[in-house]
N, C-alpha and C positions, 0 to 999 in steps of 0.2 A: 825419277821423273816428277814425283810430287814435290821435290825440292826446288823446282824451276819457278822463277818469278814471272809474272804476267803483268803487263802494263794496262790498266783499264782505259786509260786515255788513248793509247794507240789502238786498242780493240774497238773503242767507240768510233774512232776515225775510219777504221776499215769496215766496220758495219755499214757506214753510210754509203759505201760503194757496192753493196752486195746486189742491189736491184738496178739503180741508176748511177753512173751512165752505162755500165757494163751491159745491162740488159735493154738498152734503149731500142734496139731493133724490135724486140718483142712488144714492148709498150707502144711503139709507133704502129705496129701492125694492128694492135688492139684498138687504137684510136681510129684508125682508117676503117676498120670493119664495123665497129660499134657506133661510130658517129655521135659521141656524147654531146648533150646540150650543156649549158653553162653550169647548172647545178650538178649535174652528173660529172663534169670535169672537176669541180670542187671535191667531190667525194672520191674520185680516182686519185687526185693528188694527195688528199689526206690518207687514203689507203696505202699508197706507195711510200708515203712518209713513215708510216708505222710498220710496214712489212718487214724491214730488216730486223726489228725486235722480235716479231713473231717467228721469223725464220730461224733465228738463233736460239729461241726460247727452249726448244726440245733439248738442247745441249745442257741446259740447267738440270734437267731430270736425268739425262743419260750418262754424263760424264762421272768417271770415278775419281777424278782429281778435285779435291775440295778447294785447292787454291785457284784452280782455273774457274770453278763454279763461282766463287766469291768475286773474282776479277770480272767475269762476264756480267754478274748482276750489278757491279759497280759501273761497268761500261754502259749498261742499259740506262742507269741513272743519269750518267754524263751525256748520253745521246739524247735523252729527253730535255735535259737542261740546255742543250745547244739549240734547240728548235726556236727559231725567231718569232717575234710578235706575240709572245705568250700573254701579254696584258691586254691584247685587243679583244674587245667584246664582240662575240659572234652569235649568229642565230643558229642554235643547236640543231633545229630541224632541217637545215640545209646540209648538215654533215652526217646525220644519223637518221636513216629512214627504215631500216629493217626492224620490224616490231620485236623480234627476238632479242636483238641488240639493245633496243630501247629499254626493254624490261630489265636487261642485265645492268645496264648503265644506271638506270634509275635506282635499282636496288643498291648499287655500290655508292652512289652519291648520297643516298639517304643514310646509309650505314657509316660512311666515312666523313661526311661533311654536313650532315643534317639538311641537305637540300632535298625538298620534297617536289618531285616532278613525276607524273604518271606517263606511261608510254603514249597516251593520246595528247599529252601536253607539251610535246617537244616542239612542235611548230610554233614559231614566234618566241620560244623561250630563249633568253639570252644568258650567257655566262662568259667567263674569261676563257680564251683559247687554251691556255695552258692547263686549266682544270679539265677541259674536255680531252685534251691530248692524253693526260695521265689516266683518266678513267677509261678511255677507249683502248689505250695500249694494254692495260691489264686484261680487259675482256678479250681482246683479239689474241693476245699471247695464249691465253688458255684455250680459245677456240681453235687456234692453229694446232695445238698439241692434241686436242680431241679429234680434229679432222685427220691428223697424221696417224694416230692410233686406230681410228676407224678404218682407214685404207689398209693398214697393215694387218688388221684382225680379219680382213676379208680375203686375203691372198692365198690361204691354204699352204703357207710356206714358201710361196714364190714372191721373193722380195722385190723383183722388178715390177710384178703385177701390183703388189702392194703400194709401191710408190706411185704408180700410175693412178690407182684408185685414190690415193691420199691427195695427189695434186688435183684431181678432179673434184674432190670434196672441198679442198681449200678454194679452188676457182669458183665453185658454186656459192660458198660463203661470200667471197669477194663480190660476185655479181649481185647477190641480195643486198649488199651494202651499198652498191652503186645505183642500180636500176630500180625504179618503182614499177616494175612489171611483175604481175602475178600470172604465170602461165595458165593456171586453171580457170581463170576468169573466162566467161563466155564472150564478152564484148571487147576483146582485145583489138587495139588499133592495128590495122594490117602492117605487117613487118616487125611488130614488137616480139612475137614469139621467136622469130629468126635472130633478132638482136640479143635476146636473152640467151639462146643457145650458143651464138657466136661469142658472147662474152665469156661463157664458161669455157669454151674450147681455147680461146686465146689467153685468157687469164692463167690457165694452167701452165702455159709456156714460161711466163715470167716468174711464176711460183717455183717451177722446176729449176730455172736458171739460178734464182736466188738461193734456193736450198743446196744446190751442188757447189755454188760459189762459197757458201758458208762452210760446207764440209771441207773444201780445199783450204779456206782460211784456217780453220781449226787444226787441220793437219800441219800446215805450215808453222803454226804456233806451238805445235807439240802438245796440244791439249789431250 
């Protein structure tokens, strides 16, 4: 099995279809229920763009086939390289709103490219889209793996329950990246608490769809 060759270019192409269009019905249900505004739509699209990388990232840690691991990592690099308009200058604050993620991205940018930006300085801060894509992809891959392990650690040996809890953790993270709603605030606009909860419930569906689509893909590849 370990002698099998894997094509990173082919894997990158197939990763692109893990969430969309195959999971379009789940995403459409999310839009209909959550009713995102323009900035929220930007963050949803950005999140869905990076989700195939995050969904396939656990395989980097769990596969026992070193050739497949290397091919998958190369596929991730190719996937990122294919994202269009990477030289476009964007307002980072419209894409990244969760303070936890802002702190992580700020730390990575400071360590990797000497860009100094604090969590409170994201609004109005501009950079090339491609740089943000790469910084956010690394953060979200690791966060997905953390959410996955959290769910599986809470299930008491029941793998079905573990996946359910993992998908809810992933959906909660997705919601915090998209909505600027803080449920514990006292002065919430009417309906915002419901939007937050609906986002978690429905985002779990397309995370689950993508996860199982990735599992099927890797099985077909013989990984």
